[in-house]
C-alpha positions as CSV (number, residue, x, y, z in Angstrom):
1,M,-124.7,31.6,34.8
2,T,-128.4,31.1,34.4
3,K,-130.3,27.9,35.4
4,A,-131.0,27.2,31.7
5,A,-127.3,27.3,30.9
6,E,-126.5,25.0,33.8
7,K,-128.9,22.4,32.4
8,T,-127.5,22.6,28.9
9,P,-125.0,19.8,28.4
10,E,-123.2,21.6,25.5
11,A,-122.8,25.0,27.2
12,V,-119.9,27.1,26.0
13,K,-118.6,30.4,27.3
14,A,-117.8,33.2,24.8
15,V,-116.7,36.8,24.9
16,L,-118.6,39.2,22.6
17,K,-116.7,41.1,20.0
18,K,-119.6,43.5,19.4
19,P,-122.4,44.8,21.5
20,H,-125.5,42.5,21.3
21,R,-129.1,42.7,22.4
22,H,-131.1,39.6,23.5
23,K,-134.7,39.8,24.8
24,G,-134.3,43.5,25.6
25,I,-131.1,43.1,27.5
26,E,-128.1,45.0,26.2
27,Y,-124.7,43.1,26.4
28,P,-121.6,45.3,25.9
29,A,-118.6,44.2,23.8
30,G,-116.3,42.2,26.0
31,A,-119.1,40.6,28.0
32,E,-118.7,36.9,28.8
33,V,-121.9,35.0,28.0
34,T,-122.8,31.3,28.3
35,L,-124.4,29.9,25.2
36,N,-125.3,26.5,23.8
37,K,-123.6,25.2,20.6
38,G,-126.4,26.4,18.3
39,Q,-126.4,29.9,19.7
40,A,-122.6,30.1,19.5
41,E,-122.6,29.0,15.9
42,R,-125.2,31.6,14.9
43,L,-123.4,34.4,16.7
44,S,-120.0,33.4,15.3
45,R,-121.4,33.5,11.7
46,R,-122.6,37.1,12.4
47,E,-119.1,37.8,13.9
48,V,-120.6,38.8,17.3
49,I,-118.3,36.3,19.1
């Protein structure tokens, strides 16, 4: 978990359904990521999580 995620009071863990790229980093499907609520909502609308 990153330092930014540790400071986020509304951090949620999610497992990716599809491969995803963020800031040049490739995350494979099935990767567990820590997101804030806003990020989780955006990715769930796009059916990434």
